[in-house]
C-alpha positions as CSV (number, residue, x, y, z in Angstrom):
1,M,-170.0,89.5,-158.8
2,T,-166.6,90.8,-160.1
3,L,-163.3,89.1,-158.7
4,N,-160.2,90.9,-158.4
5,S,-156.5,89.7,-157.7
6,S,-157.2,88.6,-153.8
7,D,-160.0,86.6,-155.0
8,M,-157.9,84.3,-157.1
9,Y,-155.7,81.4,-155.8
10,R,-152.5,80.0,-157.4
11,Y,-153.2,76.3,-158.7
12,V,-150.9,73.7,-160.0
13,A,-152.4,71.6,-162.7
14,D,-151.6,69.0,-164.9
15,A,-152.9,67.1,-168.1
16,L,-151.8,63.5,-168.4
17,M,-152.2,63.0,-172.3
18,A,-152.9,59.7,-173.8
19,D,-149.1,59.2,-174.8
20,L,-148.4,59.1,-171.0
21,T,-146.6,62.7,-171.4
22,I,-148.0,65.7,-168.9
23,R,-148.7,69.2,-169.2
24,H,-147.5,70.9,-166.1
25,H,-148.8,74.6,-165.5
26,H,-149.4,77.2,-162.5
27,V,-152.9,78.5,-163.1
28,R,-154.3,81.5,-161.3
29,A,-157.8,81.0,-160.5
30,A,-160.9,81.7,-158.5
31,S,-161.5,77.8,-157.6
32,E,-160.0,74.2,-158.4
33,D,-163.2,73.4,-160.6
34,E,-162.4,77.0,-162.5
35,A,-158.5,75.8,-163.4
36,E,-159.8,72.4,-164.3
37,R,-162.2,74.3,-166.9
38,R,-159.2,76.2,-168.0
39,M,-157.3,73.3,-168.5
40,R,-159.7,71.2,-169.9
41,A,-160.4,74.1,-172.4
42,R,-156.7,74.3,-172.9
43,Y,-156.2,69.7,-173.3
44,P,-159.5,68.5,-174.1
45,E,-157.7,65.7,-175.6
46,A,-156.1,65.0,-171.8
47,A,-156.9,61.7,-170.3
48,A,-157.3,63.0,-166.7
49,I,-156.5,66.9,-165.4
50,L,-155.2,67.3,-161.8
51,V,-155.4,70.3,-160.0
52,R,-154.5,71.2,-156.6
53,Q,-154.0,74.6,-154.7
54,E,-150.3,75.8,-154.4
55,Q,-148.5,75.9,-151.2
56,P,-147.6,79.1,-150.1
57,W,-144.5,78.5,-149.2
58,R,-143.4,77.5,-152.6
59,H,-144.0,81.1,-153.9
60,E,-140.7,81.6,-152.1
61,L,-139.0,79.4,-154.6
62,Y,-139.7,81.6,-157.7
63,L,-138.8,84.8,-156.2
64,P,-136.1,87.0,-158.0
65,G,-133.2,87.8,-155.8
66,P,-129.8,86.3,-154.5
67,L,-130.2,83.1,-152.5
68,S,-129.5,83.0,-148.5
69,H,-127.4,81.0,-147.3
């Protein structure tokens, strides 16, 4: 099965390190499990990984352009 961009979702992923620092990323993946696997591969020394689907309304916060008042 081939995935295309419409099969991908945006996730917010945080890796909690042993020294209590956090590595925060926005990840496009097909599932929470895939997003977690990618974070574990990137930060194998992480004490914990938290992944949650990004809320659609938050995308508007990152769109370029003038702010409306």
